[in-house]
N, C-alpha and C positions, 0 to 999 in steps of 0.2 A: 068315580069317573076316571080320573088319572091318579094312580097311586105312585108312590116314590119309584118303584121299579120301572113303570112305564115311562116316566119322565127321564130316568137315567138312560133307558134304551133309546129314546128319541134323541137325546143329546149325543149319545155315542154314534148313532146313525148319521146325524147331522154333521158331526166332525169327520166321520169316515167319508161321507160324500164330498165334503169340502176338500179334504186332503187328496182324494182320488181325482178331483176335477183339475188339480194342478198337473196331473200326469196325462193329460189328453194328447192325442196324436198331433194336434197343432203345435203344442209346446215342444214335443219331441222332434217334429219335422223342422222347426226353426234351427235347432242345433244340427240336425242331419244335413241341411242344406249347406251350412257353413263347413261342416266336416267334409262333405262331398267336394266342395270347392278346394279345400286344403289338399285332399287326396288327389284330385285331378291335377293340380299344379305341382304336386310333389314329384310326379313322374315326368314332368315336362323338361325337355332339354333346355339348358340355359340360353341358347341362341334363338329359341322359339318364342320367348317372352314378348319381344318387340312386335312380332306379327300378331300374336294373340291380343295384345293391347290395342293395336290398330283396328282389328276386327271388332272388338268390344266397344271401342270408341264410336265406331259407325253405328252399332246397335243402340248405344246410349243416346245418340242424337235423334233417332227416329221418333220414339214416343217421349218427347221432351217433358220431363218432370212428371211423369205418370207413375203411380205406385208400382205398376207392373215392371217398370224399368229399374226398380230398386236393386234386384239381384245383380243386374249388369254393373251397377256402380260398386257393389260389394266385390264383385269379381275383379273389377279394375283396381280397386284399392288393394286387394290381395296381390295382384300381379305387380303393381308399382312398387310395393314394399317387400316382395318375396325375396328371401335370402339367396335364391339361385338366379335371380334376375341380375344380369351382368351390369346393368346401368339402372340401379334403383332410383326412384324419384319419390322421396318421402313426402315432399310437399304436395305432390299430386295424389299420393296415397291418402293423405289427410283430407284433401279436398273431396276426393271421391267417397271416402268414408263419411264425411259430414253430409254429403249429398244423399248417401244411402240412409243415414239416420233421419234426415228431413223427410224423405219419401216413405220410410217405414219406421215411424217412431216407436212402435211397440217392440219390433225386432231390435231396434237400436238400443233398447234398454238392457239387452242381454249383457251379462257380466263380461264375457269375452270381448264383445264389441266395445264396451266402455273402457276396459283395460287397454285394448289396442289403441283406442282413441287417445287416451292419456299418454301412452308411449309415443305415438306419432307426433303429438303436440310437443312433447319434450325433445324429440329428435329434431324437429323443424326449428325449434327455438335454439337448440345448441348449434345447429348448422348455421343459422343466421348469426349467432354470436361468434362462431368460428370465422365466418367470412369477414365480419367487422374487425376482429382481431388481426386477421391477415392483412387487411387494408391498413390498419394502424402500424403494423410492423413494416410494411412497405414504405409508408410515409416517414417513419423513423429512420429507415435505411437511407432514403433520399435526403433527409435532413442531415444525417451523419456524413454522407458524401459531400453535401454542400458545405458543412462546417469544416471538413477536412480540406476542401479546396481553399477556403478562406484562410485557414491556418497556414497553408503553404504560401499563400500570397503575402501574408504578414511577415514571414520569416525572411 
């Protein structure tokens, strides 16, 4: 009925179909959308980012938390954290990226998205830490000034 050659052929066909199924247009399209967004904003003039963000924020509010709004949140994340944005807001980029991942969990598992997510989390953490350090330095400066005043009074 099934000889060794037929079984080997079936196994090879099964593995071939399995491997090819990972190259479906849907998987290719996910990366293409992200690439398209990157390319679109690469050509944008630095002063235009604020206006584009405002327009996309309006679009993101309309279909609140629907999976169809996920690409809008991804675009907002890209714009907030874009290197040509004159006033980048990394905490908003992180918030929008997390919203995107919650609305499109399968797309959010992409390696580039996960890498970007970890980088944004680290940037936001370091920014928070930097602000805390600046506050402490200011407090120490104030304390130093106060101590200097007291030293002058004692002399």
